[in-house]
N, C-alpha and C positions, 0 to 999 in steps of 0.2 A: 461519366465514371466518377464515383465518389473518391475524394482524396483519402489516402490511408491516414489513420489517426497517428498522432505523435506518441511514441512509446517512451515510458519513463524508466525502462530497465537500465539504460546507460544514459547518464545525464548529458544533455546536449548543450546546456547553457549553465552559467554560474548559478542562476536561480534554482535550477533543477538539482544541482549538487548540494546547495544549501538545504533544500527540501529533504533529500535523502540523509543528510548529516544529522537531522533532527531525530531520526529513528534509532531506537535501541537495537542492539544486535539481533535479538529474536524477531523484532518487527521488520528489520531489514531483510532477514531471511524469508519471512512471509511475503514481503513486498515483491521480491524477485519471483516467487512462485505465482502470486496472484497477477502481477503485471504481465507476466509471460502468457498466462491463460487468457486474460481479458484482451490483451492486444492481439493474440492469435485469433480471437473471435471477432475482432474489429470493434470492441466495446470500450476501449480506453482512449481518451483524448486528453489534451493538455489541461483542460479545465478540471479534470478528475484528480489531480495530484494531491491537493489538500485533503479531500475526502478519503482517498485511499490511504493517505498517511494516518489519518485518525482511525480508520478501520484497523489497519495493521497494528498500530500501537495499542489500541484497546484490546484487540484479540490476543496479542502477545502478553499483555498484563494479565488478562483473564486466565490464559493458559498457565502463567507463572504461579497462580494461586494453588495449583495442584488439586483443587477441589472442584469437580464439574458441577456441584450443586450451588456454587457461588454464582449469583445472577450476574450477567454481563452488564445489565443496567440496574442500578439500585432502585429499590421500591420506595 
């Protein structure tokens, strides 16, 4: 039986809390939603924290532009 992955929704260690503290409010809201979905599918592990942080922050900043034509990645 495969062990269940560690979920970052609720920080278990001080390092996890520091990770979540780096997120803006909009990115933190996205984190909660994405982390719940990924962990429910068994796709979130402890090594995914930094990458998920980057995704949530980048997406939140992109959404804050208010213009969907603004590319997420600059050309």
